[in-house]
N, C-alpha and C positions, 0 to 999 in steps of 0.2 A: 453475523457480526457486522458492525459498521466500519467502513473504511473511507479514506479520503485520499485522492490522488492529486498531489500538488505540494508546493513548498511548505505551506502552513495551513492547517484547518481554519476555516473562517476567513481566509485571506481573499476569497473571491476569485482566485485565479486557478482553481482546481475543480475537482468533481467529487461529490460525495456519492457513496453507493452502499448498498447492503448486499452482502454475499453469504452464501451458506457454507458450512464446513465442507471441505473437500472440493470446492468449486474451482473450475478453471475459467479465468476471466481474461480475455485479451485486453491489453492496455495500449493506449497511444502514448508514446514517449516523446520527449523533447527532441529537437532536431539532432542533438548530439548523442541520443540514445539513452539519456538519463531520465530518472523520474524519482520522486519521493513518494513512498506509500506509507500511509498512517493507519493505525487502528485507532478508532475514536469511540467515545461513549455515545449514548443515544442523543446527547445534546450537541455532538460534533466537537467535543474537547479532545485533543490529541492525547493518547495514552502511551503509544510507542510508535517509532518510525524506522524505516530503512531507506537508504539511498541506493537506487538501482543504477547500475552502469550498463553499457550496451552489451556486455557479454553475459549478463545475468538473465536466467530464464525462469526461476522459481522463487516465489515468496512463500515462506512458511510462518504461520502464526500459531503460538501455543494455545492450548485449550483455555487458559485463563486470560488470553488476549493481552498479556503483559510483556510478551517478547515476540519480536518479529525479525526474521532473518531472510537473506536472499542468497542464492547460489547459481552457478552456471551449469549444474548437472542436468542431464536430460532424462 
């Protein structure tokens, strides 16, 4: 699936990536521990996003790539 790490896909201040289902990907967060993670289509258009805070450790994306959640569980 296609993802984007940053405030807004296409904004030029983030990073686009492709990840596989079940992947664990280390992310570089902002200085305050926050980050916005987007699921995008193949053209980079945002489909769903979640705002990560410094205590959150996992991002989960549903199979249809239409829902994205984050939590602090280990």
